[in-house]
N, C-alpha and C positions, 0 to 999 in steps of 0.2 A: 180642649186639645191644644189650642194656641198657648195656653198657660203651661202645659206640659213641655211643649217645644221650647218656650222661653226659659223654663227651668233647666232643661237639658243643656241649652246653649250657655247659660250662666254657669252651670257646672263644668262645661268644657273650658270656659274661659278661666274659671278658678283653677282648674287642673293645670292649664298652661302656666298660670302665674306661679303656681307651687313648683312646677318643673323648672321654670326659669330661676326662682329663688334657690332651688337645690343646685342648679348648675353654677350660679354665681358664688355659692359657698365653696366650690372646687377651685383649684388653681386654674386660672384662665391662660390659654395659649394665645399669646399676643403676637400677631404676624404683621409684617410689612411685606411688600412684594419681593424685595431682595432676600429677606430672611426665608420666606416661603420657597423661593427658587432654590436656595441653598439646601434646604431639607429635601426638596423634591429630587434634586440630583443625587443625593446620598441614599435615600430610602425608597424611592419608587420601585416596586417590584417588577413592573412591566419593563422599565428601562434595564434592570438587572438581568431579566430573562433574555431581553433582546441582545445585551452584551455577550451573553453566552453563545448566541447564534453566530456572532463574529468570531469567537474563539473556535467554534466548531468549524467554521469556514477555513480558518488558518490550518486546522488539523487536516482537513480534506485536501488542501494544497500539498502538504507534506506527503499524504497518501498517494496523490496523483503522480508525484515524482518517483515513487518507488518502482523498481524493476519487477517484472513477473518472476516468481519463483521457478527454479528449474524443477523438472519432474524426473524422479527416479523410479523405474519400474523393474520388477524382477519376475522370473518364472523359473520354478524348480520342479523336479520330478517328485510326485507325491508317493507313488508306490510302484515298485518294479520287482516285487518279491520281498523287498524290504522298504520300510518307510524312510523317506528322506535320506537315500543313499548318497553320501557325499565323500566317499573315498577317492584316492587319487587315481586308482586304476593302474594299469600297466600299459606298456607300449603295445603288447600283443592284444590285450583286451581292454581298451580304453573305456568301453562302456561300464565297466565295473566301477568306474568313479562317479557315475550318475551324471545327470544333466543340470547345468546352471546357466541362466540366461540374465543378463543385466542390460538396462537401457537407461541412459541419461540424456535428457533433451532440454532445450531452452528455447522459449518463444522469443522471437525478435519482431518487434512491431515496426512496420514500414510506414512510409508516407507521412512521417512526423506525428503519428497518432499520440504518442506519449506527451510531446510538447503541447498538442492541442487539448489533451485531457488536463494538463496543468493550467492552460489558459481558461478553460471552462471552470475549473475550480477557483481560480482567481476572480473570474466574473461572479461566481457564486458568493465569494467573500465580500466583493464590492456591493453586491445586492444586499447582503446582510447589513453592511455599513450604512447604505442609503436608507434602508428600512428602519434602522436604529435612529438615524438622524430625523427621519420624517416622524416616527413615533414620538421622539422627544419634542419636536416642534409642535405636534398636535396636542400633546398632553400639557405642555407649557402654556399654550394658548388657553386651554380649558382651565388650568390653574389660575391664570391671571384674570380671566373673566369671572371665574367663581369668587375670587377675592374682591373684585370690583362690585359684583352683585351683593355679596355679603355685607360689604361696607355700606352700600346704599340701604340695605335692608335694616341694618342696625341703626343707621341715622334716621330712617323712617320710624323705627321703634322708639327712639328717643323723642321724636316729634309727637307720636301718639301718646307716649307716657305724659308728656307735658299737657296735651289737650285733655287727656283723661283726668289729670289732677285738677285742672280748672273746672271741668264738667262735674267731677265728683264733689268739689267744694260748692259749686252752685247748687247741686241737687240737695246736698245736706241743708244748705241755707233755705232752699225753697220748701223743704219738708217742714221746717219750723214756721215759715211764713204761711204755709197751707193750714197749719194747725190754728193760726190766729185769723185766718180768713183774709190775708193780705194779697194772696194770688188765687187764681182759679185752679181747679184740678187739671184743666186742660193744659195750662202753662207747665204745671209740675210734670205731667206725663210727657210733654214735648222734650223737656230737659233730660228726663230719664231715658227717653228714646234716643236722644243724641248721645248720651253716655253709653248706652248699650251698643250703638252703632260703632262708636270708637273702640269699645272693648272687643267687638267682633273683629274689626280690622286688626287690632293688636294681636289677637289670638292667631289670625290667619298669617300675620307677619312672622310670628314665632314658628309656625309650621314651615313656612318657606325657609327660614333660617336653618332649621334642622336639616331639611333636604340638602341645602347647599353645604352645610358643615359635614354632612355624611360623606359627600363626594370629596371634600377636602381632606377628610381623615383617610380616605382610601388612597388619594394621591400622595399624601405625605406620610402614610403609615403611622398616623397618630392613633395608637390603639386605645388610649383611655377615653373617658367620656367628658374630658374637660372641655368647657366651651371655648370657642375660637373667636377672639376679638381682632378685628382688622382695622388698622389705622387708615384714615381717608387717604387714598392714593393721590399723589400730585404728579404733575407732568409739565414739561417745557415744550411748547409747540412752536417756539421761535425758529426751530430748524426747518419748518416748512416754508419759511419766507424765501430761502435761497436754494430750495430743493429743485434739481433738474429731474424731470419725470422720466424722459426717455433713457438716459443712462441708467436710472434706477430700475427700469423694466429689464434692460439688458443684464444688469448684475443679478436681478432676481432669477432670470432664466438659468443662470449659471450657479447660483447659490441655493436655489430651492432643492431640498432633498427628493421631492417627488419628480422633478425634472431630471435630477441626476439618476434616479432610479429607472426612469424611462430610457435614458441614454444607455445605462449599463445593460438593460434588458435587450435594447437593440444591438448592442455589441455582442452580447451572449449569443443571440440568434445568428449573427454573422459567423462567430467562431463555431457555433453548432453546425452550420452549413458546411464549413470547411472540414469539420470532423466527420460528418456523415459522408462527404465525398472520399475522405481518407479511408473510411471503413470499407469502401468498395474495392480497395486494393488489398490483395491478400498479404497476410503476415507469413513470415518464414519461421519454420521450426528446424533447428539443427540439433544434432545429438550424436552420441557414440553408442555402439552396441558391443557387447561382449557375449560370446557363445562358447561354452566349454566343449560340448561333445556333440552338437546337433548340426554341425556345418561340415563343409568338405574338407576342413582342416580343423584339428583340435586347437582350442583356445583362439577362436576367431574373433577379431576385433574389426569393427567397420564403422564407417561414417554415415550418418543419416541426415538427409535434407528433405523437408516436406513443406508443401504449401497447398492451400485449396485452389481449385480451378474455378474462376468466376464465370461459370456457364449458365447457372440457373438463378443465382441470386446476386445481383449487383447493387443491392441496397437502394434501388431506384425510388421505391416508395418513401423511405426516410428522407432521401435527398429532396424529393419534391415537397414533402411536408415542411422540411427546414426552409426551403425557398419561400413558401407561403408565409411561414412564421416571420421570416426576415421582412417581408413586405408589410405584414401586420404590425410589427414592432416599430417600423419606421413611421407608419401613419400615426400610431399611438404616441410616438415621441413628438411629432409635429402638433398633435392635439394637445399634448401637455404644455408645449410652448405657448399655444394660443390661450389655454386656460390661465397660465401664469399672467400673461399680459392683460387679460380681461379682469382678472381678480385684482391686480395692482391698480388698474384704472378705476375700478369700482370702489375699492377701499379708499383710494385717495379722494375721489369725489365725495363719498360719504363723509369722510373726515372733514373736508372743507365745508360742507353744508352744515354739519353739527357745530363746527367752530364759528361760523357766521351767526348761528342762532345763539350760541353762548356769548359771543361778544355783544350782540344786540341786547341781551338781558343783563349785561354787567351794569353795575352802578350801585347807589346807596338805597335804592327803593326797597331791597329786601330787608334791610335794617329798619327802615321806616315802617315796614309791614309788621315786624316783630313789636315795635312800640305801639302800633295801632291795635294789635291784638290785646295787649295788656290794658290799654285804655278802654277798649271796647268791653272787656270782662268787668272792669271797674264801673264803667258807665251803666251796664246792665244791672249790676248789683244796686247802683243808686237809682235805678229805674229811669235813667235818662234816655235810653233807647228801648224800643219794643222787642219782644221775644222773637218775632219773625225776622227783623233786621239782624238781631244778634246771631240766631242760628244760621242765617244766610251767610254772614261774614265768617262765622266759625267754620263752616263747611268750605267756603271759598278759600280761607287761609290754609286749611289742610290740603285741598286739592292743588293749590299753587305751590306749596312747599314740596309736596310729593312730586310734582312735575319738574321742579328744579332739580331735585335729587335724580330723578329719572333722566333728565337731560344731561346732567354731568356724568352720570354712569354710562350713558350712551356714548358720550364723547370719549370716556376712558376706554370703553370696549372697542370703539372705532380705532383708537390709537393702537390697542393691542392687536386688532385685526390687520392694521397696516404693517406692523412689525411682522405679523404672522405670514402675510402673503409675500412680503419681500425677503423673508428669512433673514432679516437684519434688525438690529435694535436702532431703528431710526429715531423713535421717540422714547426716551427713558422714563419709566414708570417707577415711582418711589413710594 
């Protein structure tokens, strides 16, 4: 059973290697963060859809400015011995001319309802604009962190490829040595076990790369199956040396789209309250009547004025609901301001912590570690070090290099998060 599992895993690794070779044969989409952001702004479908919401809001503003249409009504005699009699009649018998009634009315909105409707429509457009900005901020953050993560995965893949090359070379040499009895079967199996572990890690790395690349293709609308290669991002953190945190928090409260959205929604509820109070005041309908034969005089023309009497419905329920919505939106606006402050402080502290770790690990020791790996491989081939020491160093080297990549990626993502929570490009990622 264990042999079957091992064969299946080896087959899976081989399939991953074949897939990678196939992808490398295609044209690679090479991305830097600035290039990816440029493609993102041009092609992302969610941004395009959100832009249409802004256009729809502008159209609703124009609609809110329109006056109500006048209403024309008519009434005619259907049958009085003849259908639709419309003769002129005579002075002696005017009824022979038939009856005709016309009514033209116009609704006039009072208490500034039309202006309040325009204001509510403007609030709706500002809401769409804030939602668009917040969507762009969120998607851009996802884009940058995906690029950082993919860059780290590809660097890790390169590390694993190098180790697999060394381990495979050793395994081939030890197979020959096993044939002549220079090493034990135990040592041969230990090296092959190391090689299999590296191959398994490599296959898992390729699977993770495909997941990230899938998300990037959706964000950038890259429809083909070409592999994506990301240049290792660089950043300049010297701007943090002279950064004033409190003014930055204040500017974030103003610049953040989610804070702007909360403010717009609070403003909308205030305007909606004013509109609901205005609805309690009756509108006026004015018009003219014309009656040809059914009044005390022939060809009667009259003036019509109508308004509802606010006896039973004064819109009190809607007004009370609007008042509660105003209080709720004000609290949510304050909550958003608190969230902005907490997120900026947290992102800043996280960035400073990771920066200290990065600075403490700086130096030439990494380059010396690379030289030591090559020396260790050669020493083991010459039987100057034992198998246990060699495997221990080999595993330690891999873990250390992976932690270095993870640390730098965490620092990149922390910088991206700091830009995200401040809604400003404080740290430029290239």
